[in-house]
C-alpha positions in Angstrom: 115.3 129.0 148.7 113.0 128.4 145.8 110.5 131.3 145.4 108.2 129.1 143.3 107.4 125.4 143.6 105.8 124.0 140.4 104.5 120.4 140.5 103.9 118.9 137.1 102.8 115.5 136.0 105.0 114.9 132.9 108.4 115.9 131.9 107.8 117.9 128.7 105.1 120.1 130.4 107.3 120.6 133.4 110.2 121.7 131.3 108.0 124.0 129.2 106.6 125.6 132.3 110.1 126.1 133.8 111.1 128.0 130.7 108.3 130.5 131.3 109.8 131.4 134.6 113.3 131.5 133.2 112.0 134.2 130.8 111.2 136.2 133.9 114.8 136.1 135.0 114.3 133.3 137.6 116.6 130.3 137.8 114.6 127.2 137.1 115.5 123.5 137.4 113.3 120.5 136.7 113.8 117.4 139.0 112.0 114.1 139.6 113.1 112.0 142.6 112.4 113.3 146.1 116.1 113.2 146.9 116.6 115.7 144.0 113.8 117.8 145.3 115.5 118.2 148.7 118.9 118.8 147.1 117.8 121.6 144.7 115.1 123.4 146.7 117.6 125.8 148.2 119.7 126.3 145.1 117.3 127.7 142.5 114.5 130.3 142.3 111.9 128.0 140.7 111.9 124.3 141.5 109.9 122.3 139.0 109.0 118.8 140.2 107.9 116.2 137.7 106.0 113.5 139.5 105.3 111.6 136.2 101.8 110.9 137.6 99.5 111.8 134.7 98.5 108.2 134.1 98.4 107.0 137.7 95.3 106.2 139.8 94.1 109.3 141.7 95.2 108.1 145.1 98.7 107.3 144.0 99.0 110.7 142.2 97.8 112.4 145.4 100.5 110.7 147.4 103.3 111.6 145.0 102.3 115.3 144.8 101.9 115.6 148.5 105.3 114.1 149.1 106.9 116.5 146.7 105.1 119.5 148.3 106.2 118.4 151.8 109.8 117.7 150.7 110.3 121.0 148.9 109.9 123.1 151.9 108.2 126.5 152.1 107.9 128.5 148.8 106.0 131.7 148.6 104.0 130.4 145.6 103.0 126.8 144.8 101.8 126.0 141.4 100.0 122.8 140.4 100.8 122.5 136.7 98.1 120.7 134.7 98.0 119.5 131.1 96.8 122.1 128.7 93.8 119.8 127.9 93.2 118.8 131.6 94.2 115.2 131.2 95.5 113.3 134.3 94.6 113.9 137.9 94.2 117.6 138.3 91.6 117.4 141.1 93.4 114.9 143.2 96.8 116.5 142.8 95.4 120.0 143.6 93.9 118.5 146.8 97.4 117.2 147.7 98.9 120.6 147.4 96.1 122.3 149.3 96.1 119.7 152.1 99.9 120.0 152.5 99.6 123.8 152.9 96.6 123.5 155.3 98.7 121.2 157.5 101.7 123.4 157.3 99.9 126.7 157.7 96.7 126.0 159.6 95.8 129.7 160.1 96.4 130.6 156.4 93.6 131.6 154.0 94.3 129.1 151.3 92.5 129.5 148.0 93.1 128.2 144.4 92.9 130.1 141.2 92.3 127.6 138.4 93.4 129.4 135.2 94.3 126.6 132.7 94.2 128.9 129.6 97.3 129.0 127.5 96.4 131.6 124.8 99.7 131.3 122.9 99.0 127.5 122.5 95.4 127.9 121.4 93.9 127.0 124.8 91.2 129.3 126.3 88.5 129.2 128.8 85.1 130.8 128.2 82.0 130.5 130.3 83.9 127.9 132.4 84.4 125.7 129.4 87.9 124.8 128.3 88.6 125.1 124.6 91.3 123.9 122.2 91.4 126.2 119.2 87.9 127.2 120.0 86.6 123.7 120.3 85.3 122.3 123.7 87.5 119.5 125.1 84.8 116.8 124.8 84.7 117.4 121.0 88.5 117.0 120.6 90.8 114.0 120.4 91.5 114.2 124.2 88.0 112.8 124.8 89.2 109.6 123.2 92.7 109.6 124.8 93.5 105.9 125.5 95.0 106.6 128.9 93.2 109.7 130.2 90.0 110.5 128.2 88.6 113.9 129.3 84.9 113.5 130.0 84.0 117.1 130.7 84.6 120.4 129.0 83.7 122.4 132.1 86.9 123.0 134.2 84.9 122.9 137.4 83.4 119.5 136.4 86.9 118.1 135.6 88.2 119.2 139.0 85.0 118.2 140.9 85.3 114.6 139.7 88.3 114.2 142.0 88.6 117.2 144.3 86.7 117.7 147.6 86.8 121.5 147.4 84.1 123.9 146.4 84.3 125.7 143.1 83.1 129.0 141.5 83.6 130.5 138.1 84.8 134.0 137.2 83.4 134.9 133.8 85.1 136.6 130.9 83.0 139.8 131.1 84.2 140.3 134.7 87.9 139.7 133.7 87.6 142.2 130.8 86.4 144.9 133.3 89.9 144.9 134.8 91.7 144.1 138.1 89.3 146.0 140.3 86.3 144.0 139.1 88.2 140.7 139.4 89.4 141.6 142.9 85.9 142.4 144.0 84.5 139.2 142.5 87.2 137.1 144.2 86.4 138.8 147.5 82.7 138.1 147.1 83.2 134.4 146.2 83.6 132.0 149.1 84.6 129.0 147.0 87.9 127.4 147.7 88.6 127.1 143.9 87.8 129.9 141.5 87.9 128.9 137.8 88.8 132.0 135.7 87.9 132.6 132.1 90.7 133.8 129.8 91.2 134.0 126.0 94.4 136.2 125.8 97.5 136.9 127.7 96.1 140.2 128.9 93.4 138.3 130.8 96.0 136.3 132.6 97.8 139.5 133.6 94.5 141.0 134.9 93.7 138.1 137.1 97.3 138.0 138.4 97.2 141.7 139.3 93.9 141.2 141.2 95.2 138.1 143.0 98.5 139.9 144.1 96.4 142.7 145.5 94.3 140.3 147.6 97.5 138.5 148.7 98.8 141.8 150.1 95.5 143.3 151.4 93.6 140.2 152.6 96.5 137.8 153.3 95.2 135.2 150.9 97.6 132.3 150.3 97.0 131.5 146.6 97.7 128.2 144.9 97.8 128.4 141.1 96.4 125.6 139.0 97.4 126.4 135.5 99.1 125.1 132.4 102.1 127.4 132.6 101.6 131.1 131.8 99.3 132.2 134.6 101.5 130.9 137.3 104.4 132.8 135.8 102.3 136.0 135.6 101.2 135.6 139.2 104.8 135.1 140.3 105.7 138.4 138.6 102.8 140.3 140.1 103.7 138.9 143.6 107.1 140.4 143.1 109.0 137.2 143.5 112.7 137.7 142.7 115.8 135.6 142.6 117.3 134.9 146.0 120.7 136.1 144.6 119.2 139.5 143.8 117.2 141.1 141.0 117.1 139.6 137.5 119.7 140.7 135.0 119.1 144.1 133.5 118.3 144.4 129.8 118.9 147.6 127.8 116.9 148.3 124.7 117.6 150.9 122.0 114.7 151.5 119.5 114.8 154.0 116.7 111.5 153.2 114.8 108.4 155.4 115.5 105.9 153.3 113.5 102.6 152.3 114.9 103.8 148.7 114.8 106.8 149.6 117.0 104.7 151.6 119.5 102.3 148.6 119.9 105.3 146.3 120.5 106.8 148.6 123.1 103.4 148.9 124.8 103.3 145.2 125.2 106.7 145.2 126.8 105.4 147.6 129.4 102.5 145.4 130.2 104.3 142.0 130.1 107.7 142.9 131.5 107.3 146.2 133.3 109.7 147.8 130.8 110.5 151.5 131.4 111.2 153.6 128.3 113.1 156.9 128.2 111.9 159.1 125.3 114.3 160.8 123.0 113.0 164.1 121.6 113.6 164.0 117.8 113.7 167.8 117.7 116.4 168.0 120.4 118.2 164.6 120.8 120.0 165.0 124.1 121.9 162.0 125.4 122.3 163.5 128.9 118.6 163.9 129.3 117.9 160.3 128.2 120.6 158.8 130.4 119.1 160.7 133.4 115.8 159.0 132.7 117.5 155.6 132.3 119.3 156.0 135.6 116.1 156.9 137.4 114.4 153.8 136.0 117.3 151.6 137.1 117.2 153.1 140.6 113.5 152.4 140.7 114.3 148.7 140.2 113.4 148.3 136.5 115.1 145.4 134.9 114.0 146.1 131.4 114.7 149.6 130.4 115.4 151.4 127.1 115.4 154.4 124.9 112.9 155.1 122.2 112.2 158.0 119.9 109.2 160.0 121.0 106.5 160.7 118.4 106.8 163.9 116.5 104.2 166.4 117.8 102.8 166.5 114.3 101.9 162.8 114.6 99.3 163.6 117.2 97.9 166.5 115.2 97.7 164.7 111.8 97.6 161.0 112.7 100.6 160.3 110.5 104.3 159.9 111.2 106.4 162.6 109.4 109.5 161.3 107.7 112.6 163.1 109.2 115.0 164.7 106.9 118.4 163.1 106.5 120.1 165.5 108.9 117.6 164.9 111.7 117.7 161.2 111.2 121.5 161.2 111.4 121.4 163.2 114.7 118.9 160.8 116.2 121.0 157.9 115.2 124.2 159.4 116.7 122.3 160.1 119.9 120.9 156.6 120.2 124.4 155.2 119.7 125.9 157.5 122.3 123.2 156.6 124.8 123.9 152.9 124.2 127.6 153.4 124.7 127.3 155.3 127.9 124.4 153.2 129.3 126.2 149.9 128.7 129.3 151.2 130.6 127.3 152.8 133.4 124.4 150.4 134.0 126.1 147.2 133.1 123.2 145.3 131.5 123.4 141.6 131.0 121.9 141.9 127.6 121.3 144.5 124.8 118.5 144.8 122.3 118.5 147.0 119.2 115.6 147.4 116.9 116.2 148.7 113.3 119.1 147.9 111.1 120.7 151.3 111.2 120.3 151.4 115.0 121.9 148.0 115.4 124.8 148.9 113.2 125.4 152.2 115.0 125.2 150.7 118.4 127.7 147.9 117.5 130.1 150.5 116.2 129.7 152.7 119.2 130.5 149.8 121.5 133.7 149.1 119.7 132.8 145.6 118.8 134.3 143.7 115.9 131.1 142.0 115.1 128.2 139.8 116.2 128.3 136.1 116.9 125.1 134.6 115.8 123.5 132.0 118.0 119.8 131.7 117.2 116.8 133.2 115.4 114.2 134.3 118.0 111.7 135.0 115.2 112.1 135.8 111.5 114.6 138.6 111.1 115.1 138.8 114.9 118.5 137.3 115.7 120.2 136.7 119.1 123.9 136.2 119.9 126.6 138.2 121.5 129.1 140.9 120.6 132.6 139.8 119.5 135.7 141.8 120.3 136.1 145.2 121.9 135.6 146.2 125.5 132.2 144.5 125.7 133.1 141.2 124.1 130.6 138.5 125.0 127.7 140.9 125.8 124.4 139.2 124.9 122.9 141.1 122.0 119.6 140.7 120.0 118.6 142.6 116.9 115.3 142.9 115.1 114.1 144.7 112.0 112.1 147.8 112.9 109.0 146.7 110.9 109.2 143.0 111.8 107.0 140.9 114.0 103.6 141.0 115.6 102.6 142.8 118.9 104.8 140.5 121.1 107.9 140.6 118.9 109.9 143.0 121.1 108.7 141.2 124.2 109.9 137.9 122.8 113.4 139.3 122.1 113.7 140.9 125.5 112.5 137.7 127.2 115.0 135.7 125.2 117.8 137.9 126.4 116.7 137.6 130.0 116.4 133.9 129.8 119.9 133.7 128.3 121.3 135.7 131.2 119.4 133.4 133.6 120.9 130.3 132.0 124.4 131.7 132.5 123.7 132.6 136.1 122.2 129.2 136.8 125.1 127.3 135.2 127.5 129.3 137.4 125.5 128.6 140.5 125.1 124.9 140.0 128.7 124.4 139.0 129.8 126.2 142.1 127.8 123.8 144.3 
């Protein structure tokens, strides 16, 4: 059964949103007609329904969304996907979802988190005002849209023009104080819809953590109204997993110890729940690292890897010492040996290597003939699969050690997980 039901109002936005869930390892399909909704609701993890209702009158849009929600059956999380600039019928369509849930679950505490920010696309919400590249909506081109001109910059006002439900606002200063402060504010508010400020992905994660806590502790049944990334963050924090089991495991091998790399790996911990086993550069022991990787896998981690721990002198001096050639060679051999044994033992669906020397050593250790190139995830970060040898076909992504911004490693790992999901989804749908 679908773990997440996403109802969008146009095809491109629906597909883009489904891709965000696929990056979490969930099988996502976009459909349109109600017959297709019923057909696929029990065959995927995320069912994205495109009602194509953005330019419709509010009453017609309400009816289409409610029919989709009723036909799809019971999903643990329902997301009303809205345009990143709030065009269309967000208030009417949200009411349709909430009314459907209220009729189906009359005793449930149904509340909505309206988090339309999409930081990676330049959409943010500050003081309840929705901004495009820092400019309020009513000062952008969407205010003159020939089909759906947006007449308010305040999210609550856009929703209130159509929705019957009460609204409140959760300001950025509360979000920046962390999940405890957000959870307390959500408990204190009695509004049916809470509009949350957010300017960066970390804010989306903070709100999602707090919401998941209230779902568990207060039995709140959340509806997400968002433009894509918040709903995916909430699904992850609610612990929604594929019906067929856990997402494919991804193994990462990282040799760089630069500040840039440490920042990138920290982002994978926050965004993906990645678990990292530290290799001691003074005593590179593959057995010790493999024991840590096994423990992480047994704990349910789906993104796990090995990294070189900072030299003790780094903390003392604030600089990273350059290892001598002999030490560097021992570290490289250990990383390659860890990769060889971990791939055999833990059976990951994908492998990530950062650093040219590391990628070459891992490829050789796995007995591959080479690397089939499929796509560029970002400049100097390439994805494909191994060719030849005992692990022929294993999905593989490589990135230069000094390449990319804070989210570069996250993007590579998510690309691998999405590729694993596409393979699983194709197998599932062809079997049915």
